[in-house]
Each structure stands twice: as structure tokens, then as C-alpha cells.
N, C-alpha and C positions, 0 to 999 in steps of 0.2 A: 505493499499500499503506500503509495507516493508520502511521504512527509511534508510538515506546514510549508516548509521553505520554498518546495517544489509547488506546491499549490500558489503560493504568492506570486513566483514567478510566473506562472501559469495566469494566472489574473491578471499582474502587469504588463504582460506582451498582448494578452486579450482587450484590456484596457486600451493601449495604445492603438491599436489595428480598430477596433470598432466604436468608442466613444466617441460620441458629437454626430456623429453620420447616421443618415435615416434607415434602415436596412432594406436592400433591393430585392433581396433572397432571405426566406422564414421558414428552413422545413425541421418540424420535429416529429421525426420518423419511430413514435412510441405509438402504440395504440388509444391511448387514454389523448392526445395531444395532436393525432395525426389530422384534424380538423381543423387547428387553432390558426388563425391567419393573423399574423405580426407583419409583416408586410409594410412598409414606409412607416414603422415606428420608430425615433429616433434612439439609441443606446445611449443610456445617458452615464453608466460607470460598470464596471465589472471588477469587485470588490471580492477578498476573501476572508471566509471567516473560519480559522481552523483548517480543517480541510476542507471546507465546504467553498464553493462559486458561486457568488450571488452575481449576475447579469440584469442589470435594473434597467428596465424600460420606461418610455413615457407612456403615460396615461395608466401608473401607478403598477405598472405588473414586475415580477422579478422572475427571471427564468434561473432556478435551482438546480445546480448537479453537483455531482460528489464523484472523483474517479475510483474509490477505494482501489481494488489491486490492478485492473487490467483498463480503465479508462485513459483517456488522455484526448486533447484539444489541441489540432493543428492548424496551423494559418499558411496559408495558399495565394500568389497574386493570381490575378484573372486569367484564365488558361494555363496554367501550372496543374501539373498531372497531381493527383491527390496519392500520398504514399503511405498514410497510416494504419491502411489494413483494408481487407476486401468491404466490395460495396453493401454487402448487406451486416457488416459491422456499424455503418451510421448510424448514429443517432439522432443527430442535430448540427445543420448547417446555419449559421446566418453571416451574412455576406453585405457588403457595401459595395460601391464601386470601385474602391483600393483593393479591399482583402476579402478573404472567406476565410471565418475559424468552420474549423469539420470536427465534431465530438466523436469517438468511435468507443462503442464501448461502454458506454456511460449507464453505470447500473442503475443510477438514479439521475431522473429529470423530469422537474415537474414545474407547472406554472402556479402562481400562486401572488396575493396581492401583496406591494411589499408593506402595506402597514402588518401582516401577519408574518412577515420573516421569522419573526420570535417561535413561532410552530416550529420551523427547520432546525432552527440553528438556537434559539433560545436556551436550549439544556447545557451548550457548550460552557466550561470552566474558560476564564481569563487567556485570552488569545496571546501567546508569545509574540507573534510579530504582528498584533494589532495595535491601533491608538492609544486603547485604552488600558494596556496592559497592565497588570497589580497582580505584584510578586506576591504579597501580603497574603489576597485573596486566595491565589492557589495553593499557599504554604496551609492555609487555614483548610481546605478542601482536602487537600493530602493529608494531613493531621488527624482528619475524622475517622479514619481506619488505621491505627499506629499498627497494626497488624497485619495488614496486606501486604504481600510481596511488591517489590521495590518497581519491580517492570510491568507490573500488573496495574498496578497506580497510575505508573508515568502512561501510559497506555490510554488509560481511562480519559478521554477528552471532555469529562464532565470535570475534572478536575484542574486541568490545563489544556489548549486546545493547541495541536501542532505535532506534536511527538509521536513519532513513529520505530517501528522496531529498530531500524539502523542507530538511531540513537538512541533508544533503551540500552541496549548492547553497549554503546560507545560511552555514555555518561556514567555507567556502573562500572565500566573499566576506570575512567579519569578519577571517581571519586572512591574507588579501591575494594567495591563491594560485587555478590554477587545480584542477578536478578531475584534472586529468592529471598533475600534479606528481608525482614519486617521495616517496612516505613519507620516506624519509632525507633528504630537500633539505628537508622544511619546518621552520620556525626555530620554536624552542621548543615543539616536540611536548608540552611538559606544559600550557602555555596553549591549546592547542587540544582537548586532551581534559577539562581544566577548563572549558573554553568549552560544550563540550556538555552538559556535564552541568548547569550553568547555564541555559541553554535548555530544556532539556526539563522542569526542576523549575519554572523560572517559568513555563510552558504547562499542565502536569500537571491542573489542575482546574478548565481552561475549554476549549472544544472552540476549535478551531483552532489555530495555531500563531504566534505573533506573533515576529520577530527581530528588529524596529528598534522597539519599543516604542511604536507609532502604530498603535492599534487602529482606524483610518478605515479604508474600502474602499479597496481599491488600495495599501493603504500600511503594508501588514502583513509584506512581504516585501521584501527589498533586492533580489534577483534573479531567484526563483522566479517562476516562471510571469510574467515582465517581460520576456519576446524583442522587440526592438525597442522597447521603453517607453524612457525615461530612465532612467539611474542615480540612484537615490533622494541620491546620495553627489556625483556628479561632471556628472551631465547625460548623460553618452555614453550612446549606445542599447545595451540590454543583449542579448547574442547567445546563440543559443540554438542545441543540439546534442545529440549524444550522448554516452555514457560506459560504462563497463563490458565485459566480456569479449560476445564476440557472443553466446551464448545468453542474457544476463540485460543486455541492452541497457537503459539507461536515461535519459531525458531529462536534458540538462544546462544550467546558466545561468550567464552570468559577464559580467564588464563587461570589457571590453579593457583600461581606462587604471586601475581599482583593483586588478586581479589580474593578477599576473606568475605564468609559469609555459608550460609547451607547451598548446598547443592543437589541434585537430582539421587535419590536413593538414601538422602541422608535421613 
């Protein structure tokens, strides 16, 4: 699933291409919206909220989309061949005279009154990349369940919005604890939340998630995706497993030397 910084960058690119111009092409290729006519409406803005995208249109409408695991928005110039996937995977087409945005494999696509956006994003915690970021509020939400495993708590968008599994693995490494460590046992949680903010800010304007400061291939992450490879800090082979509740299992990576705390089987 894309991290919050990826969604932020997607929103910036869509906003630059679409905002302030009327739609000359608007197709929503999902059954519940197939007959909706949006042509001629001006796009007011495209803004992110955590991992959600909100495309606001004149007339008080918002097109809400979420990428989840496989969704993506691609931009094309007039006459350019679309390359984001097969034609049957296209869920939305929004175009003006200069650019066309094509949404592929969007698992969530719905149209609602702009005044009712809270129905789809009101449950989210403070947005790490949002203008109203509130670190204290995020910490309060996290601390409400001190027994909850850290990885699971960080992925819960109701606590703070924008962290995905890549950042869970890397944040746990950088703070020296495993993803299964209860939140209440994490030292200096204020530093943990501040670090999450810094990482997303550092990566929001570029593709990928560099957490090591090294952009070379194979060296961008400390532990994520590096199972059986040597830890970039100590050389110990990185381990892999799963974390999270049974219905939402996610892959986990950790260094058994650099990180302390519970691990699977303990």
C-alpha cells in the first residue's frame, strides 16, 4: 500500500495538471457512477488526507479515491499512449485540454458532497503531511492502547495518518525496537512521532522512501525488504516475518541485534 508521502506527491501532480481548468473529459468507470456527468465542471483542487485523495470540483462535489495496494493515477499529454495498465483496469478519466489523469485499479472511487467529506476521512488521526499536523494529538491517540504492538498502532490511520508498512519497519529499526513491542514500552515516544514526521517530509517530493540517506540501489532502507541480507548498521542478517492482527497481516523486517523487544514465537 502506498505510503502517505506517495499519496501527497500524487495529489501535488494531479493538482498541478487539473486544478483551475474545466474538464473536457470525465469518465467514472464503476457501476455506481457510470452515468454521472462531470464534463464542464472546473477542478478546484486535488488534496491529500492521509492516504486518501480528494478531488474537489465546482458545484460542491468531491471525487474521493484511495489507492490501497494496486491503485495508481497517471498523467498523459494529448495523444500520448496510456501505459498504466490494461484498458479494463481504468476506473477514472479526468481530462482538460492540456492533460489527462487516468486512474488505474482504484479500489475506492466515490462521489460525494464536499461538505460531507468527513464521512470518508473524518475518522483519520492527525495527518503527518497535512497543514493541521498535531503531534500531541497523535501521541494521545497512540497512548490510549499502551499494550498494542507498535507496528500495529502505527499502521492504524485513526492514530496518525500517512504511515505505511515501509515506514513501520524503518521507524522501528531507527528507534531500536521490534514491531511487536507494546507502545507503552517504547522509550521517548515523542521522538518516535517526530522521526515519522521528518521521514515523510524528507521523501514527499520524490518517488520512493529513502530512510538511510543513501539513494543507491539496495541501500535506501535499513531493513525493509532486506530479509537474509546483512543489516546496514551491524552486518547481522535481517529477519523477516509477519505482524498485525490475523485479518490484516503485514510483512515485518527487523535486525535481531539492533532491535530489542518481542519477536514471533516468543
